[in-house]
N, C-alpha and C positions, 0 to 999 in steps of 0.2 A: 548600261554598258553592254548587256546581252543583245539588245535590239540594235545597237550601233555595230557590233561585230557581225551580226547576221546580215544587216543591210549592206555591210562592206563586202560580204560574200557575193551578193547579187551585183554590186557595183563592179567588183573585179571580174565576175563572169561576163558581165555586159561589155566591159572595156576590152576583154581579152578574146571575145568571140571572133573567130576568123573562119567559121564554116567547118571547123574540125569536129571530130566525134565527141560525144559527151555520154557518160555512163555506158560506154561500150557500144553506142550506136551512132550512125551518121546524123549530122545535123538536119539535113533535109531528106529524110527517108520517105516522106509522103508529100503529095501535093498540098499546097496551102489550104487550110480550112478557114472558113469565115466564122469568126467568133465574136463575142462581146466581153468586155472587161467586167470582172467581179470586183466591186469596190471593197468588199469585206468578206473574209472567209474565216470561219472558226475551224482550226485544224484538229483532227482527231488522232494524228500520228506525228512522228518526229521528222517526217520528210515532206517537203513541198512538191506537189505535182502540178503539171501544166494546167490541169483542170481546176486547181485551186485559184489560179489567176484569171483564166479565160473560160467563160461559159460556152460549152460546145467543143472544147478541146479534149484531147485524150488524156490518159492518166500517167504519162511518162514522168518519172521523177526529174526534178531540175535542181535540187539543192536541199540542204538541211533546214529544218524548221526551227522555230524558237523553242526555248525550254518552256515547260509548263508555267503558266502565269505570265508569260512574256509575249511581245508582239514585234513584228517588223513591218516597215512601210517600204514598199517598192514604188519608186517615183517613175514618172513617164519615160525618161530616157532608158532606164533599165528595163521597163516593160517592153519598149519598142525593140531593144536588142534581143530580149528573150523571144519575142514573137518572130523576129527574123531567123534566129538560130534554129527554132523548132518548127519553122514553116507554118506559122500561124498568120492568117490574113487580118492583121490588126495594126493600126497606126494611131498614135495619140493625136487628138484634136486640140489639145491644150495642155493643162497641167494635171492630167489624170494621175491617180495613184491607187494602189491596192494595199489594203491592210490585211496582214495575215496574223491571226491571234491563236494561240494555243491555250485553251482554258486549263486552269489548274486550281488545286485547293491545298491549303496547308493542313497538316495534322492538327487535330484538336486534342486537348488534354485527355478527354474521354477515350480517345483512340489508344492511348498508351497506358492508362492508369491500371488496368487489370493486370497487364504484364509486369508493370513496375511494382504493384502491390505484392505479387508473388515473390519478386526478387527481394523486396524489403523484409517480407516475412521470414525469408531464409536467413536474413541478416539479424533477426531478433526483434523486428518491429512488432508492436501489439496488433492482435488480429482485428479488434474493433477500433478502427482509426480512420482518419481522413488525411489525405495527402495534399499538402500545399505545394504547388509548382508555379511560383510567380514568374511572369515574363516568358512563359512557354510559347515559342513560335518556331516554325520550320519553313524552309523554302517550299514552294508549291510542288505538288505531284500531279500527274495527269488525273483528271476528275474521275475517269472510269477505272483507274488502277487501284489495287488493294496492296498497299505496302506491307512488308514484313519488317519487324523491328526486334531489337534485342538490347539489353543493357549490360555493359561491361564495367569493370573496375569500380564497383559500387562500394561505398563506405557509409556506415550508419553509426551515429552516436546516440546510444539509448538514453543518456542523461538529458540531452537537449532535444532529442528527436530530429536533429538535422542530418541530412544525407547529401551525398554527391554521387553522380553516376555519369556514364557516357552512353548516349543513345545512338545506336547504329540502325538507320532506316534504309531499306533497299526496295526498289521497284524496277521492273523491267523497262529499259529504255531511258533511264535517268541515272546520272552518276550517284553513287551511294552518298548518304548524308550522315555525318557524324557530328553530334552536338554534345557539349559538356553541360549538364544540368545540375542544379542544386535546389533543395527545398526542405520541407519540414514535415514530419509525421506528427499529427495531433491525435493522441489517444482519446477515445470517446467513452462515455458512460450514459446509460439510460436511466432517467430519474422521473418521478412524478412531479409535475410543475403545474401552477395555476393556468387554466385556460383563459382566464380573464384577470384584470386588475382587481385586487381585493383590498378593502379598507379595514382599519381596526374595529373590532366589535363584531364583524361577520363571523359566522360559524362555517368551517370548511366541511364540504360534503364530497362524496365520491364524484358527483357530477362536475365539481369545480376543478378536477384534476385530469391531466392527460400525460401520457408517457412521451418523453422527448429525449433525443440524443443530444448530449452536450459535451463540450470539451472538458476533459478532466481538470484542466487548469482553472476553469471557472466553477468547478463543482467540488470545492474543498470545504472542510469544516464539518461541524455536526449538522448534517443535512437530513431532511426528510427523504428516505430512500424507499419507503413502502407507503402506499396510500393509507394503510391502517394507522400509521404514525400521525397522520394529519386529520383524518376524518373525525368530526365531532369536536375538534379543537377551535378555540377562538383566535382570531387574528389580533396580534398585539401591535404590529407595525405594518405599514402599507406594503403590499406584495405586488410585484410586477408580473405581467403576463409572460409566461414562458421562461421565467427565471427560477433557479433553485430556491428552495425554502429552507431557511435555517430553523432548527428546532427552537431556538430562543425567540423566534418570531411568532410562536404559537403558545397557547396556554389554555387552561380550562376555561370554559365559558363563564363570563361574569354574571353571577346570579345575585350578587350583592353590590349595590352601587354606593358611592360616597353619600353620607347623610341618611342612609336607610335605617329605620328602626329595627332592632334585633332583639330576639329573645335569647338571653345568655344562660347557659346551663353550666353549673359548676358541680362536678361529681368527684368527690374524694371519699376515701373510706369513712363511713359513718356520717357523711355530710352530702346532702344534695340541695342545691340552691338554684332558684330560677330568678333572674333579674332582667331588667331592661337596659338596653344600651343603644348607642348610635354609631354606625360605621364611619370611621374617619377616612377609609380608603375602600376601593372596590376590590372584589376578588371572586374566585370561583370555588366550587366545592373542593374541600381538602386544603385550601390555601389558608395561610395565617395572615390576619389583618389586625390593625389596631382599632380598638373600640373604646368609646368614652362612656362613662356612667353619667347620665344627665343629672343625678342627684349629688354624687360626691365629686364630680368633675375629674375623677381619676381616669387614667388611660391604661387599658389592659390589652393583652394579646389574646386573640380568640381564633379558633379554627372553624371555618365555615362548614356547617353540616347540611344546609339546604337553604331554600329561599326564606329569609327572615330568621334563621336559626344559626347559632354559633355556640361552640363549647369553649369555655375559658381554659386557657392553657396554664396549668399550675407552674409557676416559676416566680423567682424573686423579682424578675423584671416587671411583673404585673403590679407590684407595689410601688407605683411611681406617683410623683406629685401631680396634682391637677394642672391642666393647661388652660 
C-alpha cells in the first residue's frame, strides 16, 4: 500500500508537469545535462533527489521517499516526465524502470527489554526474572536511526506474572509508533543441577554439578539447593542433565547389596550376641533393612553399620515367622 501511494505521487507529478516551478524553483533552471538511469538506489533519507534516479544529475529534491523498509518503482513514462521537468537529457529506450528502496529494521525484543524490566520492577515484578514477550514485532525504522521508547499504562499481576503495556517508539523522520503489548514475567532461581545424565547407583560429586538458572515453576518441591546436600549421595532414580534434583532421588551409598552375608550384632543390657545373616534388600550406612537368619529362617530388622556389618534393631517386629 505504501509503495502504491508513493508511486502514485510520481505518476501525478509526471501527468501534471507543465513546466511550472517545483519546490520553489523553475523547472528548467539549467541546460539539460546528459545522464544515465540508475536502476536501483538505496535511499538514506526520506526525500528522493534527482541524483537518486539519474547518475550525473544534481541533488535537487523531487518528491517524498518511501517509509523505512518500503520501496517504490518509477516506470519509464514517469522517468521521462521527470527528466523533461528537471532539464535532464534522458529518454527511455524501452521499458526501463528505477527502484527506490529505503532500508529499515524492526526493533528486536532485546532493544526494549531493559527499559521494560525497569518498568515491571516498579510494578512489583521479581528482580531475578525473565520476560516473555511473544509475537513482538514493530514497523521498520531507518537502519541508521536510534529510536527512543517508553512504556505507558502498564499493568502487572503478581500471582500469574502476566502484564500488559503500551510501547511508544519515536525516531526522527518517522511517524511515532504505538503498540499494545502483553507478556509474562517468569521468576527465576539458581540451583545446582547435574551437568550430565546420571544413573542409579552412581555417587554424586562436586564435579557432577553446575549452577543453572531455572524457572521457579519447574523448581518446586524438596530440591537440592546446595551442592553439599548432594555430594557423596547415591543416585536412586535416573537424573536428567540440567534438571533440578529432588532430595528423594538421592540416598546414602549402597554398601550392602541384596543377598550379601552380614555379621549381625545384638547389644542389649547384659547381652552381646554376634550372629550371621543374609541381606534381603540393599542399603547404605545408617539405613534399616530386613535380614534373614540362615539357620532359623527368621526375618529381622537391622541397621547397617558398615560393609558386611549390621546391628539388630530391638523390637517386637523382629520376632517374625520364617519366610
